[in-house]
PDB file of N, CA, C and O in Angstrom, chain B, residues numbered from 101:
ATOM      1  N   MET B 101       1.342  14.964  -7.670  1.00  0.00           N
ATOM      2  CA  MET B 101       2.659  14.398  -7.547  1.00  0.00           C
ATOM      3  C   MET B 101       2.556  13.042  -6.862  1.00  0.00           C
ATOM      4  O   MET B 101       1.870  12.899  -5.849  1.00  0.00           O
ATOM      5  N   SER B 102       3.225  12.071  -7.406  1.00  0.00           N
ATOM      6  CA  SER B 102       3.206  10.729  -6.838  1.00  0.00           C
ATOM      7  C   SER B 102       4.172  10.637  -5.667  1.00  0.00           C
ATOM      8  O   SER B 102       5.214  11.293  -5.643  1.00  0.00           O
ATOM      9  N   LYS B 103       3.806   9.816  -4.706  1.00  0.00           N
ATOM     10  CA  LYS B 103       4.626   9.630  -3.509  1.00  0.00           C
ATOM     11  C   LYS B 103       4.678   8.152  -3.157  1.00  0.00           C
ATOM     12  O   LYS B 103       3.918   7.337  -3.679  1.00  0.00           O
ATOM     13  N   PHE B 104       5.589   7.835  -2.266  1.00  0.00           N
ATOM     14  CA  PHE B 104       5.614   6.524  -1.652  1.00  0.00           C
ATOM     15  C   PHE B 104       4.934   6.652  -0.301  1.00  0.00           C
ATOM     16  O   PHE B 104       4.963   7.715   0.319  1.00  0.00           O
ATOM     17  N   MET B 105       4.323   5.568   0.152  1.00  0.00           N
ATOM     18  CA  MET B 105       3.701   5.588   1.467  1.00  0.00           C
ATOM     19  C   MET B 105       4.002   4.288   2.185  1.00  0.00           C
ATOM     20  O   MET B 105       4.143   3.234   1.565  1.00  0.00           O
ATOM     21  N   LYS B 106       4.097   4.378   3.499  1.00  0.00           N
ATOM     22  CA  LYS B 106       4.321   3.200   4.326  1.00  0.00           C
ATOM     23  C   LYS B 106       2.959   2.734   4.810  1.00  0.00           C
ATOM     24  O   LYS B 106       2.223   3.487   5.446  1.00  0.00           O
ATOM     25  N   VAL B 107       2.626   1.475   4.501  1.00  0.00           N
ATOM     26  CA  VAL B 107       1.326   0.911   4.850  1.00  0.00           C
ATOM     27  C   VAL B 107       1.536  -0.207   5.867  1.00  0.00           C
ATOM     28  O   VAL B 107       2.406  -1.060   5.691  1.00  0.00           O
ATOM     29  N   LYS B 108       0.738  -0.198   6.927  1.00  0.00           N
ATOM     30  CA  LYS B 108       0.819  -1.236   7.951  1.00  0.00           C
ATOM     31  C   LYS B 108      -0.320  -2.222   7.749  1.00  0.00           C
ATOM     32  O   LYS B 108      -1.491  -1.845   7.734  1.00  0.00           O
ATOM     33  N   CYS B 109       0.039  -3.484   7.594  1.00  0.00           N
ATOM     34  CA  CYS B 109      -0.936  -4.561   7.418  1.00  0.00           C
ATOM     35  C   CYS B 109      -1.543  -4.928   8.772  1.00  0.00           C
ATOM     36  O   CYS B 109      -1.001  -4.576   9.820  1.00  0.00           O
ATOM     37  N   GLU B 110      -2.655  -5.627   8.743  1.00  0.00           N
ATOM     38  CA  GLU B 110      -3.298  -6.087   9.975  1.00  0.00           C
ATOM     39  C   GLU B 110      -2.429  -7.072  10.745  1.00  0.00           C
ATOM     40  O   GLU B 110      -2.606  -7.240  11.952  1.00  0.00           O
ATOM     41  N   CYS B 111      -1.474  -7.735  10.050  1.00  0.00           N
ATOM     42  CA  CYS B 111      -0.582  -8.682  10.720  1.00  0.00           C
ATOM     43  C   CYS B 111       0.559  -7.967  11.438  1.00  0.00           C
ATOM     44  O   CYS B 111       1.317  -8.598  12.174  1.00  0.00           O
ATOM     45  N   GLY B 112       0.689  -6.647  11.229  1.00  0.00           N
ATOM     46  CA  GLY B 112       1.734  -5.873  11.885  1.00  0.00           C
ATOM     47  C   GLY B 112       2.904  -5.509  10.984  1.00  0.00           C
ATOM     48  O   GLY B 112       3.724  -4.665  11.345  1.00  0.00           O
ATOM     49  N   ASN B 113       2.989  -6.133   9.821  1.00  0.00           N
ATOM     50  CA  ASN B 113       4.065  -5.827   8.881  1.00  0.00           C
ATOM     51  C   ASN B 113       3.863  -4.441   8.281  1.00  0.00           C
ATOM     52  O   ASN B 113       2.739  -4.047   7.972  1.00  0.00           O
ATOM     53  N   GLU B 114       4.962  -3.705   8.119  1.00  0.00           N
ATOM     54  CA  GLU B 114       4.919  -2.410   7.445  1.00  0.00           C
ATOM     55  C   GLU B 114       5.745  -2.506   6.177  1.00  0.00           C
ATOM     56  O   GLU B 114       6.868  -3.008   6.205  1.00  0.00           O
ATOM     57  N   GLN B 115       5.203  -2.032   5.067  1.00  0.00           N
ATOM     58  CA  GLN B 115       5.975  -2.005   3.834  1.00  0.00           C
ATOM     59  C   GLN B 115       5.653  -0.763   3.039  1.00  0.00           C
ATOM     60  O   GLN B 115       4.585  -0.165   3.174  1.00  0.00           O
ATOM     61  N   VAL B 116       6.614  -0.388   2.200  1.00  0.00           N
ATOM     62  CA  VAL B 116       6.510   0.827   1.408  1.00  0.00           C
ATOM     63  C   VAL B 116       5.905   0.484   0.054  1.00  0.00           C
ATOM     64  O   VAL B 116       6.335  -0.462  -0.605  1.00  0.00           O
ATOM     65  N   VAL B 117       4.905   1.259  -0.357  1.00  0.00           N
ATOM     66  CA  VAL B 117       4.255   1.068  -1.656  1.00  0.00           C
ATOM     67  C   VAL B 117       4.146   2.415  -2.362  1.00  0.00           C
ATOM     68  O   VAL B 117       4.175   3.464  -1.720  1.00  0.00           O
ATOM     69  N   PHE B 118       4.021   2.378  -3.677  1.00  0.00           N
ATOM     70  CA  PHE B 118       3.871   3.573  -4.500  1.00  0.00           C
ATOM     71  C   PHE B 118       2.401   3.953  -4.527  1.00  0.00           C
ATOM     72  O   PHE B 118       1.553   3.088  -4.744  1.00  0.00           O
ATOM     73  N   ASP B 119       2.074   5.223  -4.313  1.00  0.00           N
ATOM     74  CA  ASP B 119       0.663   5.608  -4.230  1.00  0.00           C
ATOM     75  C   ASP B 119      -0.044   5.621  -5.580  1.00  0.00           C
ATOM     76  O   ASP B 119      -1.262   5.793  -5.640  1.00  0.00           O
ATOM     77  N   SER B 120       0.707   5.442  -6.659  1.00  0.00           N
ATOM     78  CA  SER B 120       0.110   5.326  -7.994  1.00  0.00           C
ATOM     79  C   SER B 120       0.365   3.939  -8.568  1.00  0.00           C
ATOM     80  O   SER B 120       0.565   3.788  -9.773  1.00  0.00           O
ATOM     81  N   ALA B 121       0.357   2.937  -7.714  1.00  0.00           N
ATOM     82  CA  ALA B 121       0.634   1.565  -8.140  1.00  0.00           C
ATOM     83  C   ALA B 121      -0.355   1.127  -9.211  1.00  0.00           C
ATOM     84  O   ALA B 121      -1.555   1.378  -9.096  1.00  0.00           O
ATOM     85  N   SER B 122       0.149   0.471 -10.250  1.00  0.00           N
ATOM     86  CA  SER B 122      -0.716   0.014 -11.341  1.00  0.00           C
ATOM     87  C   SER B 122      -1.025  -1.474 -11.229  1.00  0.00           C
ATOM     88  O   SER B 122      -1.720  -2.028 -12.080  1.00  0.00           O
ATOM     89  N   THR B 123      -0.512  -2.125 -10.184  1.00  0.00           N
ATOM     90  CA  THR B 123      -0.797  -3.536  -9.934  1.00  0.00           C
ATOM     91  C   THR B 123      -1.210  -3.703  -8.474  1.00  0.00           C
ATOM     92  O   THR B 123      -0.962  -2.830  -7.642  1.00  0.00           O
ATOM     93  N   ARG B 124      -1.830  -4.816  -8.183  1.00  0.00           N
ATOM     94  CA  ARG B 124      -2.203  -5.120  -6.803  1.00  0.00           C
ATOM     95  C   ARG B 124      -0.936  -5.410  -6.006  1.00  0.00           C
ATOM     96  O   ARG B 124       0.007  -6.014  -6.516  1.00  0.00           O
ATOM     97  N   VAL B 125      -0.926  -4.972  -4.748  1.00  0.00           N
ATOM     98  CA  VAL B 125       0.228  -5.202  -3.879  1.00  0.00           C
ATOM     99  C   VAL B 125      -0.249  -5.980  -2.667  1.00  0.00           C
ATOM    100  O   VAL B 125      -1.198  -5.579  -1.994  1.00  0.00           O
ATOM    101  N   ASN B 126       0.419  -7.108  -2.390  1.00  0.00           N
ATOM    102  CA  ASN B 126       0.086  -7.943  -1.244  1.00  0.00           C
ATOM    103  C   ASN B 126       1.141  -7.807  -0.157  1.00  0.00           C
ATOM    104  O   ASN B 126       2.285  -7.447  -0.433  1.00  0.00           O
ATOM    105  N   CYS B 127       0.752  -8.095   1.077  1.00  0.00           N
ATOM    106  CA  CYS B 127       1.676  -8.109   2.205  1.00  0.00           C
ATOM    107  C   CYS B 127       2.709  -9.207   1.977  1.00  0.00           C
ATOM    108  O   CYS B 127       2.366 -10.310   1.551  1.00  0.00           O
ATOM    109  N   LYS B 128       3.971  -8.904   2.261  1.00  0.00           N
ATOM    110  CA  LYS B 128       5.040  -9.881   2.065  1.00  0.00           C
ATOM    111  C   LYS B 128       5.062 -10.944   3.154  1.00  0.00           C
ATOM    112  O   LYS B 128       5.718 -11.974   2.996  1.00  0.00           O
ATOM    113  N   VAL B 129       4.351 -10.711   4.264  1.00  0.00           N
ATOM    114  CA  VAL B 129       4.338 -11.666   5.368  1.00  0.00           C
ATOM    115  C   VAL B 129       3.125 -12.596   5.289  1.00  0.00           C
ATOM    116  O   VAL B 129       3.276 -13.818   5.277  1.00  0.00           O
ATOM    117  N   CYS B 130       1.916 -12.015   5.234  1.00  0.00           N
ATOM    118  CA  CYS B 130       0.701 -12.836   5.287  1.00  0.00           C
ATOM    119  C   CYS B 130      -0.016 -12.952   3.943  1.00  0.00           C
ATOM    120  O   CYS B 130      -1.005 -13.677   3.833  1.00  0.00           O
ATOM    121  N   ASN B 131       0.471 -12.247   2.922  1.00  0.00           N
ATOM    122  CA  ASN B 131      -0.062 -12.294   1.562  1.00  0.00           C
ATOM    123  C   ASN B 131      -1.452 -11.665   1.416  1.00  0.00           C
ATOM    124  O   ASN B 131      -2.119 -11.883   0.405  1.00  0.00           O
ATOM    125  N   LYS B 132      -1.893 -10.897   2.400  1.00  0.00           N
ATOM    126  CA  LYS B 132      -3.179 -10.203   2.296  1.00  0.00           C
ATOM    127  C   LYS B 132      -3.023  -8.996   1.377  1.00  0.00           C
ATOM    128  O   LYS B 132      -1.973  -8.353   1.372  1.00  0.00           O
ATOM    129  N   ARG B 133      -4.058  -8.684   0.602  1.00  0.00           N
ATOM    130  CA  ARG B 133      -4.036  -7.546  -0.311  1.00  0.00           C
ATOM    131  C   ARG B 133      -3.938  -6.252   0.467  1.00  0.00           C
ATOM    132  O   ARG B 133      -4.733  -6.015   1.377  1.00  0.00           O
ATOM    133  N   LEU B 134      -2.964  -5.400   0.121  1.00  0.00           N
ATOM    134  CA  LEU B 134      -2.802  -4.104   0.773  1.00  0.00           C
ATOM    135  C   LEU B 134      -3.369  -2.969  -0.063  1.00  0.00           C
ATOM    136  O   LEU B 134      -4.121  -2.139   0.447  1.00  0.00           O
ATOM    137  N   VAL B 135      -3.013  -2.924  -1.359  1.00  0.00           N
ATOM    138  CA  VAL B 135      -3.501  -1.848  -2.220  1.00  0.00           C
ATOM    139  C   VAL B 135      -3.972  -2.398  -3.554  1.00  0.00           C
ATOM    140  O   VAL B 135      -3.500  -3.432  -4.026  1.00  0.00           O
ATOM    141  N   GLU B 136      -4.920  -1.675  -4.152  1.00  0.00           N
ATOM    142  CA  GLU B 136      -5.432  -2.013  -5.480  1.00  0.00           C
ATOM    143  C   GLU B 136      -5.394  -0.768  -6.346  1.00  0.00           C
ATOM    144  O   GLU B 136      -5.640   0.336  -5.860  1.00  0.00           O
ATOM    145  N   PRO B 137      -5.085  -0.939  -7.639  1.00  0.00           N
ATOM    146  CA  PRO B 137      -5.078   0.215  -8.537  1.00  0.00           C
ATOM    147  C   PRO B 137      -6.498   0.735  -8.760  1.00  0.00           C
ATOM    148  O   PRO B 137      -7.456  -0.037  -8.773  1.00  0.00           O
ATOM    149  N   ARG B 138      -6.620   2.048  -8.934  1.00  0.00           N
ATOM    150  CA  ARG B 138      -7.928   2.668  -9.153  1.00  0.00           C
ATOM    151  C   ARG B 138      -7.874   3.693 -10.278  1.00  0.00           C
ATOM    152  O   ARG B 138      -8.556   4.715 -10.210  1.00  0.00           O
ATOM    153  N   GLY B 139      -7.076   3.438 -11.311  1.00  0.00           N
ATOM    154  CA  GLY B 139      -7.023   4.346 -12.449  1.00  0.00           C
ATOM    155  C   GLY B 139      -6.352   5.669 -12.142  1.00  0.00           C
ATOM    156  O   GLY B 139      -6.759   6.700 -12.677  1.00  0.00           O
ATOM    157  N   GLY B 140      -5.368   5.668 -11.323  1.00  0.00           N
ATOM    158  CA  GLY B 140      -4.638   6.866 -10.903  1.00  0.00           C
ATOM    159  C   GLY B 140      -3.968   6.552  -9.588  1.00  0.00           C
ATOM    160  O   GLY B 140      -2.964   5.841  -9.545  1.00  0.00           O
ATOM    161  N   LYS B 141      -4.518   7.077  -8.526  1.00  0.00           N
ATOM    162  CA  LYS B 141      -4.017   6.748  -7.194  1.00  0.00           C
ATOM    163  C   LYS B 141      -4.571   5.387  -6.790  1.00  0.00           C
ATOM    164  O   LYS B 141      -5.686   5.024  -7.166  1.00  0.00           O
ATOM    165  N   CYS B 142      -3.786   4.641  -6.023  1.00  0.00           N
ATOM    166  CA  CYS B 142      -4.261   3.329  -5.586  1.00  0.00           C
ATOM    167  C   CYS B 142      -5.112   3.486  -4.325  1.00  0.00           C
ATOM    168  O   CYS B 142      -5.065   4.514  -3.649  1.00  0.00           O
ATOM    169  N   ALA B 143      -5.882   2.456  -4.028  1.00  0.00           N
ATOM    170  CA  ALA B 143      -6.719   2.445  -2.832  1.00  0.00           C
ATOM    171  C   ALA B 143      -6.137   1.461  -1.828  1.00  0.00           C
ATOM    172  O   ALA B 143      -5.834   0.320  -2.176  1.00  0.00           O
ATOM    173  N   VAL B 144      -5.980   1.898  -0.588  1.00  0.00           N
ATOM    174  CA  VAL B 144      -5.504   1.028   0.482  1.00  0.00           C
ATOM    175  C   VAL B 144      -6.706   0.228   0.966  1.00  0.00           C
ATOM    176  O   VAL B 144      -7.675   0.799   1.466  1.00  0.00           O
ATOM    177  N   VAL B 145      -6.644  -1.103   0.816  1.00  0.00           N
ATOM    178  CA  VAL B 145      -7.800  -1.939   1.145  1.00  0.00           C
ATOM    179  C   VAL B 145      -7.549  -2.893   2.312  1.00  0.00           C
ATOM    180  O   VAL B 145      -8.508  -3.406   2.888  1.00  0.00           O
ATOM    181  N   GLY B 146      -6.298  -3.145   2.676  1.00  0.00           N
ATOM    182  CA  GLY B 146      -6.031  -4.135   3.713  1.00  0.00           C
ATOM    183  C   GLY B 146      -5.082  -3.663   4.783  1.00  0.00           C
ATOM    184  O   GLY B 146      -4.309  -4.459   5.316  1.00  0.00           O
ATOM    185  N   GLY B 147      -5.121  -2.404   5.107  1.00  0.00           N
ATOM    186  CA  GLY B 147      -4.216  -1.883   6.122  1.00  0.00           C
ATOM    187  C   GLY B 147      -4.454  -0.403   6.318  1.00  0.00           C
ATOM    188  O   GLY B 147      -5.472   0.143   5.892  1.00  0.00           O
ATOM    189  N   THR B 148      -3.503   0.237   6.969  1.00  0.00           N
ATOM    190  CA  THR B 148      -3.603   1.668   7.211  1.00  0.00           C
ATOM    191  C   THR B 148      -2.315   2.359   6.790  1.00  0.00           C
ATOM    192  O   THR B 148      -1.235   1.772   6.855  1.00  0.00           O
ATOM    193  N   ILE B 149      -2.436   3.600   6.362  1.00  0.00           N
ATOM    194  CA  ILE B 149      -1.265   4.380   5.973  1.00  0.00           C
ATOM    195  C   ILE B 149      -0.593   4.895   7.241  1.00  0.00           C
ATOM    196  O   ILE B 149      -1.213   5.576   8.057  1.00  0.00           O
ATOM    197  N   VAL B 150       0.692   4.555   7.391  1.00  0.00           N
ATOM    198  CA  VAL B 150       1.459   4.990   8.554  1.00  0.00           C
ATOM    199  C   VAL B 150       2.100   6.346   8.281  1.00  0.00           C
ATOM    200  O   VAL B 150       2.068   7.239   9.127  1.00  0.00           O
ATOM    201  N   SER B 151       2.688   6.493   7.082  1.00  0.00           N
ATOM    202  CA  SER B 151       3.322   7.763   6.724  1.00  0.00           C
ATOM    203  C   SER B 151       3.440   7.875   5.217  1.00  0.00           C
ATOM    204  O   SER B 151       3.349   6.883   4.493  1.00  0.00           O
ATOM    205  N   GLU B 152       3.645   9.105   4.754  1.00  0.00           N
ATOM    206  CA  GLU B 152       3.884   9.366   3.334  1.00  0.00           C
ATOM    207  C   GLU B 152       5.285   9.923   3.182  1.00  0.00           C
ATOM    208  O   GLU B 152       5.739  10.714   4.008  1.00  0.00           O
ATOM    209  N   MET B 153       5.974   9.507   2.119  1.00  0.00           N
ATOM    210  CA  MET B 153       7.341   9.940   1.865  1.00  0.00           C
ATOM    211  C   MET B 153       7.417  10.624   0.516  1.00  0.00           C
ATOM    212  O   MET B 153       6.634  10.323  -0.385  1.00  0.00           O
ATOM    213  N   ASP B 154       8.354  11.540   0.375  1.00  0.00           N
ATOM    214  CA  ASP B 154       8.544  12.228  -0.907  1.00  0.00           C
ATOM    215  C   ASP B 154       9.364  11.396  -1.860  1.00  0.00           C
ATOM    216  O   ASP B 154       9.621  11.821  -2.986  1.00  0.00           O
TER     217      ASP B 154
END
């Protein structure tokens, strides 16, 4: 089941992303890459997962 997750960037910004994202997602503040698609679930590459939402 796909979920949304809150990811915290190294700059301190937190934003919500889809865990099955099919495109790269960048931080809206510093433009650093947060997640990359991996053929199913995405990989968090530039931050940490703060929480998961249904």
